C-alpha positions in Angstrom: 12.9 -14.4 -10.1 9.5 -13.9 -8.8 6.9 -16.2 -7.3 3.1 -15.9 -7.6 0.8 -16.4 -4.6 -3.0 -16.2 -4.4 -4.8 -14.0 -1.9 -6.4 -17.2 -0.4 -3.0 -19.0 0.0 -1.9 -20.0 3.5 1.1 -17.7 3.2 -1.1 -14.6 2.8 -2.7 -13.0 5.8 -5.9 -11.1 4.9 -7.0 -8.3 7.3 -10.2 -6.3 7.1 -9.5 -2.6 6.5 -11.7 0.3 5.7 -11.5 3.3 3.5 -11.8 6.8 5.1 -11.3 10.4 4.5 -8.6 12.2 6.5 -8.1 15.8 7.1 -9.6 18.4 4.8 -9.2 16.3 1.7 -12.2 14.6 0.1 -10.0 11.9 -1.4 -10.2 8.4 0.1 -7.4 6.9 2.1 -6.8 3.5 3.6 -7.0 2.9 7.3 -4.3 0.4 8.2 -5.7 -2.5 10.4 -4.6 -2.6 14.0 -3.2 -6.1 13.4 -0.8 -5.0 10.7 2.7 -4.7 11.9 3.3 -1.3 10.4 4.3 2.0 11.9 4.0 5.6 10.7 6.9 6.4 8.4 7.1 2.8 7.0 7.5 2.7 3.2 5.8 -0.4 1.6 4.8 -1.8 -1.8 1.1 -1.8 -2.3 -0.4 -3.9 -5.1 -3.6 -2.6 -6.7 -5.0 -4.6 -9.6 -1.8 -6.5 -10.1 0.4 -3.3 -10.2 3.0 -2.8 -7.5 3.0 0.8 -6.2 4.8 2.7 -3.5 3.1 3.9 -0.4 4.0 5.5 2.9 2.3 4.8 6.2 1.2 7.9 8.1 -0.6 8.6 11.3 -3.3 10.9 12.5 -5.5 11.1 15.6 -7.5 8.0 14.5 -4.5 5.7 13.8 -2.4 4.7 10.9 -3.3 5.3 7.3 -2.2 5.2 3.7 -3.1 8.4 1.9 -2.0 7.2 -1.6 -0.1 4.8 -3.7 2.3 6.1 -6.3 4.5 4.9 -9.2 7.8 5.4 -7.4 9.3 6.0 -4.0 10.0 9.7 -4.6 6.3 10.3 -5.4 5.2 8.4 -2.3 7.3 10.8 -0.3 6.3 13.9 -2.2 2.8 13.0 -3.4 1.9 16.4 -5.0 3.8 15.5 -8.2 2.2 12.2 -9.2 -1.0 10.4 -9.8 -2.6 8.8 -6.6 -3.2 5.3 -7.8 -5.2 4.4 -4.6 -7.8 7.1 -5.6 -7.9 5.7 -9.1 -8.4 2.1 -7.7 -11.3 3.3 -5.4 -13.0 5.0 -8.3 -12.6 2.0 -10.6 -14.0 -0.4 -7.9 -16.7 2.0 -6.7 -15.3 2.2 -3.2 -15.6 5.2 -0.9 -15.2 6.2 2.7 -16.4 3.6 5.2 -16.3 0.8 2.6 -14.5 -2.4 3.7 -11.5 -3.7 1.7 -9.2 -6.7 2.2 -5.6 -5.7 3.1 -3.4 -8.7 2.3 0.0 -9.1 4.0 1.9 -10.9 1.2 5.4 -10.2 2.6 4.9 -8.4 6.0 6.8 -5.2 6.4 7.3 -5.0 2.6 4.5 -6.1 0.2 0.8 -5.7 0.7 -2.3 -5.8 -1.5 -5.7 -4.3 -1.5 -8.7 -5.9 -3.0 -12.5 -5.9 -2.9 -13.8 -8.4 -0.3 -14.7 -11.7 -1.9 -12.4 -11.2 -4.9 -9.4 -13.5 -5.4 -6.2 -12.1 -6.8 -2.8 -13.4 -7.5 0.2 -11.5 -6.3 3.6 -11.5 -7.9 6.2 -11.7 -5.1 9.6 -10.4 -5.9 12.6 -10.2 -3.6 13.2 -7.2 -1.4 15.7 -4.8 -2.7 19.3 -5.3 -1.5 19.7 -2.9 1.4 23.1 -1.7 0.4 22.0 -1.1 -3.2 18.9 0.7 -1.9 21.1 3.0 0.3 23.3 3.9 -2.7 20.2 4.7 -4.8 18.7 6.8 -1.9 22.0 8.7 -1.6 22.1 9.5 -5.3 18.5 10.7 -5.2 19.2 12.8 -2.1 16.9 10.6 0.0 19.4 9.9 2.8 
């Protein structure tokens, strides 16, 4: 069963984030706000326009960032194989490097959302996967 929560609800913490370009790529990435309790290597769900995607937090000389959002965990770990939904979202919302976005902590450490400042969105909050079942799935996929 899932619940729905609006981005302006008391249970959601909205943090200001910025888009950037990192490394040699011209593609946008998301700078993770300092206030977010995330570390490089964390895997999260990132909601873009109501669709939950998979993302991996990385680090570079300027701090933590999310280079992309993908349809499944494998693609988030090996991004060359799939469509980067964060790039699509930036194009659809006319966002580019240095633009501000809202980074919503819906379920800290697990579920986050990105939206254009001033827009209100409603997130569908599902329970976290059962850890033992996730470990079994990871071992079957060779993700140990």
